Each structure stands twice: as C-alpha cells, then as structure tokens.
C-alpha angles and dihedrals in degrees: 000000000000091000091049091049092049091050093051091046093051094047093048092048090049090049091048091052091049091050093047090062095056127088118271096246091057091052092047092049093050092047091050091049092051093046093050093048088051090053089051092051092050091061117103103252126157099221130359125353113281115215115204127203094273092052092051093048093050095048092046092050094048093046091055089065093055117077117253091243089067097048095089092052095054123104101234134165089225134030119274090242089061091053091048089052089053089051092051090050091053092051092046093051091048095054092040090056091048093049092051096045107120093348104085121127130012118344113263120255116252118260097241090053091051090050091049092050092050091047092053091048092048096048094042110041092174094061122097127201091271092056092046090050090054093048092050091048089054089053091051096252108143108212129135122246093237089055090055089047090054093047093052093045093049093049092051094242094114127234094245121077116266117247111248092190141027123297122256093259091048090050092051093049096046095045099036093120091056100043130097124178127199134190144154128251132176128242123197118237131195111278095039097280123133129222123205117228123200113207137178126201131191116229096216105045095018089225112169120221119192102209098183149320124229143157092222113040099198126174092253091052092050091049090053090052088055089056090049090051092054090050091047093052092054110166092001090067089084090064094054112086104159137042117195116206140153127247097263118152090238091069103077133180089265089060090056091044092057090053092045090056087059090049092252115141118217115228114198122211119231119259112284092355106125091165090074086067094034098143095055093039092052093050093052089040092242091147108052123184092251123077107296115247131193115304117246111276114239117234117255120266112277123249125249090262091055092050091049091051091052092052093053114103115248 
C-alpha cells in the first residue's frame, strides 16, 4: 500500500509540475474536457456513454485549442481522431448551410424573360404556355416550358389559352333554334340485312326528321337527302344556321355545298367525340351506358353493276 501511495503521489506531482509549465488556456481546456467527460459518465446509461450532438460539438471545440502533440496524452472517452472527425463534420455542415442559403431549388428566371413571357400572353390571349414556349424558342430565348407555366400561373394570367368565344355548351344553348344535327343509324331487316337510316333532329323542338333509308349510303345518296331536307324545311330553312355532323365518309363536300347554298354552316365534330353531337347520338342510342365500343362500319360504296341491279324493276 505504501509503495502504491508513493507511486501515485510521484505521478500526480509530476503531472502537476508539467501542467504548471503550460499556458493557462491549455490547462483550462483540458480541465473543461475532463469535467465534461465526468458529467457524461455520471449520466444513467445502460451500456456505454452516449455522446449527443452538443457533447461532440463541445469536445471538438475544446480540443481545437490544445496542440496536436498533446492529443495522444489526453484521457478521452473516444479517440482523438474521432473528435477531429466531429470537428470536420461541424465545419462541413456550416459551409454547406451557407452555400445553400437562398439558393435552393431551380435557378430563378431572369426579369426580362418574365416580362417577355407576360407580354406575349397579354398581347395574344389565345396562346397557352406551350405556344409561348415555341415562339420564344424561335427567337433564341432558352427557357423551359414548365418555367413559363409557373410564370403565367403566378401572375394570374393562367397557363391555358383564354377563350375568346363561348364554350361549346353555351353555343348550343344560345343557338338551339338555329341548329340541326344529323347522323346515321342501322335498322335490322328480315333476312339478317341492315339498312342505314339518315336522320336530322332540331335542337330546340327535338323534332325528328327521317331523311331516307338505304342499303348503300353513298356520298351521292347523302347529298340528295340534303337537297330533300332543304325542300322539306321550306320557309323554316331561313331559321337554320348550323348543321352538326360527324366526319363520316358518307358526308362529302357536295353535302356541305348543298347546305352552304341555303346559308347553313356545317359544324364538324372532333374525332371520336360523340358528345359534340350528343342530342342526335342519344336519340339513336349511340352513347349507351356501358363502355362505348367501335361504331358499326358502313359497307363500302356499291359498284355500278350493283346500282344498275337495284334500278331494275322487280
């Protein structure tokens, strides 16, 4: 026991003499490190001491004051290299936060480009952001389409083109008295054959007109039915201004010309858009409740021999 006491006394006195020769800030830093490690060890922890972010930051800051030659002689809970790694992480996070301050996300668009986009949208209400993007690309202005979309949306202009006229539903309601719609439908005959019926319906009174029935709905036959319709309307033809039809091959340019002579404008439906002719389609049950399938394909136009055979008397 005496020898152990003497050994501890000599080592502590030697340590005290060595510390007394150092500068005051070194001594203070080492004392603070030891005190903090003691506080960490006094915490109630099940296994090994757990150093949180504040503990690591404090140890890293105090160790930076002490020269590197003294790092190996310190009594630390972790190795000096670990503390140096903490210090590097702190510095890295600090500069990373400074570099990202105010610069996160996509770079902002220049002011003159924003002004040009808003000017094009203001002077051309019918242009959307896609059209504006194409015009700017033609001028050599390099800006992405989503950036133009964001500029228009932020300014309140709207990325979609503004409507310069009424919508389709508004047009149908306001011009119902002057609108006719025509379409084909099939009717089953004895023997399994099908006849094609051309009908016209008025949007206001919903009066149905059966224009004709045929086995071969050719372009010439359809044009003749248009002439019959004009004769059937008589004095009421002046009220009709529009005829809505689909893009079927049976409606030729001659069909439209007959209507144009009566000052009736032909309005074509979009491709595969039966709702644009919803009144006629609903009457002929062209839009069932089930999932719509392909419309029946009309038979090809007959040859000259077939037409001659049909004209022969029975």
